[in-house]
N, C-alpha and C positions, 0 to 999 in steps of 0.2 A: 216412387222408386226412381233412382237415378239411371240414366242411360248406361248400358254396358258397351264398352269400347274394346274391340279386339285389335291389338297391335301386332302386326306381322312384320318383324324387323330383325335382321340377323346381326346388326351391330349392337352388341349388348349395352354399351354406354348410352346409345340413343334410345333404345327400348326402355331401359330403366329410368332414364331422365323423363321420357314421356309418361311412363306409368306413374311415377311419383307426382309429377305436376298435375296430371289429369285427376288422380285420386285426391290431390290437395284441393281442387276446385269442385269436388263433389261427384265425379264420375266413378263408376266401377270399371275395372280393367282386367283383361286377360291377355296373355302374350304367347306368341309362337315365334320361333327363330328360323324356320324354313318354310318354303311354300307348301309342302305336303302337310306339315303340321298345322299350318294356317287353314288349309282347306278342311282338314279333319275337325279342327276346333270350331270353325265357322258353322259347320253342319251340326255339330254336337251342342254347342253353346248358344246358338241363335243370337248373336250380338245385335245391338241396335245400330252399330256403325263399325266399319273396319278401316283402320289405317294400314295401308298396304305398301310396303317397299317394293320397288320394281326388281332390283338386283338381289334375288334370293337364291340360296342353295336348294337342291333337290328339284323344286318346281319354281320357275321364275314368276315374277309378279304379273306379267302379261297373261300367262296361262291361268294363274289363279283367278285373275279378274274375269277372264272369259268364262271359266268354268262356273264361278259363283253367279255371274250374271245370267247364265243359262238355267240356273236352278232357283234363283230368288231375286228379289228386288232390294236386298240389303244395301244401304248406302255405303259407298266405297270412296275413300280419299286416298289417292296415290301419293307416295313419297318418292321423289326422284332427285337424283344427284346431277344429272346432265341435261343441258338444254335440248340436245337432240332427242332425248327420251320424251320431253314434253311434246315435241313435234310428232313423235310416234303415237302418243296418246290420241291426238286429234285424228291422225291418218288412219289408225287401226280401229277407231271407234270402239274402244274397249267397253264402254258403258260405265266408266268411273263417273262419280258425281262431281269430283273436284280433284285438283292436284296441288301439291306444295313442293317447291324446289328446295333442296338442301343447299346451304345451311339455313335452318329456320329457327325461330324462337318458339318456345312452348306457348306463349300467349297468342302467337299467330295461329298455331294449330287449334287452340281452344276456340278462337274466333271463327275459324273455318268449320269446326265441328258444330258449333251452335247454329251457324248459317245453314249448313246442310240439313241438320235435324229439323230446323224450322221449315225448310223448304220441302223436304221429303216426307217427314212425319210430323205434321202439325199437331198431332195429338200428344206429342211428347212434351207437355208443358209441366212445370213443377207444380206440386200441390199448392192450393191457395191458402191452406192453414198449416203452419209448422208449429209443432209442440215439442218442447224438450225441457226437462228439469224445472217444471213449474212455470215456464215461459210459453205464452201463446202468441204467435205472430200471424196476422192476417195480411197476406201479401197483396191482395186486391185493394183492401181499404188502407193498407200501410199503417196498421195499428199494432201496438205491443201491449200485452197485459202480463204482469208478473204477480203470481200469487193473488189473482183477482184484482190487482191494482193497475189501472191504466197508466201507461207511460206516454205522456203527450209532448215531451220536450225534445225528442230526438230529431236531429236534422236529417234530410234525405240521405246524405253520405253515411251518417252514423247508423241509420236504419239499415242500409244496404250492408254495411260492415257487420252488424249484429246478425243479419240473416245469413251471411256467408259463414260466420263462425258457428252458428247453431246448426246449419246443415252439415258441417264437418265436425260435429261434436266429438271430442276425444282425439282428434287428429291435429297435430301442430301445423300451423300455416305460417309461411314466411311473410314478412312485411310486403315483399313484392307480389306474392300471390294475393294478399288481401287487397292491395291497391289495384291489381289487374281485375279483380272481381267487381270492385265498386266503381272503377273509372273506365274500364274497357281497355281495348287494345292500344289506344293512343295515350293512355295515362302515363305519367312519369312517377316512378316510385321513389319516395324519399322517406328514410327511416323515421325522421322527426315528425313528418306528416302523419304517418300511421300511429306513432306513439301518442300524438296529440289527440287524434280521434279516439283511440282506445281509452285514454284518460277521461275524455268527456263522456264516453258511453258508460264507463265504470261509475262515474260520478252520478249518472242518472238512473242506473239500474241496480247497482250493488248496495246491499244493506250497509256494508262498511267498505268503501272504495279502497281503503288502505290495506284491507285483507280480503282480496277478491274471492267471491264464491263462484261466480259464473265464468268470467274471462280470466284465464290464467296465463301468466308469462312462462314461456318455455325458453330458458336462457340459451343463447347462442343460435336460436332458431326464429322465434317470433311469439305467436300467441295461439291458444286453443280454447275452445269452450269446454267446460267441465262435463264429463260423462255423467 
């Protein structure tokens, strides 16, 4: 089961952008647009991690963090727009696990989430066996079996790309999201690079690569794994 992320952010554009990106790389998300709603949702939904903006209506992020920290050990990453707020985080010892200053990139947020979850909740590891539509992927052994036929020719990047698509089956992923997933935060996204990898994966796993059954093109967006 993927980690559930609560996004408490009153700027709608930022909240939607984070939600779409996080869901695109396999997380489930819920959102709240003010501090009180964030508190209520955190208590009710029991998220695995909270992205918490500091400057919120109703109840500010400082108060939300203090309150949540007195009630639970849920990991909290603060989102802050001003340098002096970062200083306040250290001075007030709010109990946040990390902070990110605005403006930030979605891939930066994903990298921080992964780091905090590994550090705070080591048990939140992905399943070792992924199965979808007749494909079985062993993440530990890095093997792929399709309809009981082993696929032994995938490169490491092609394997990681296939895993990313399978885990988000039915959800279109952009080329940038795919390269973020397989190359990490420091990777550079080039459309032609992704297209070349997809072409190679299709050639190796599709019964008919010219009429894909598993990896489908979503025009104007990128690719998705068939549901």
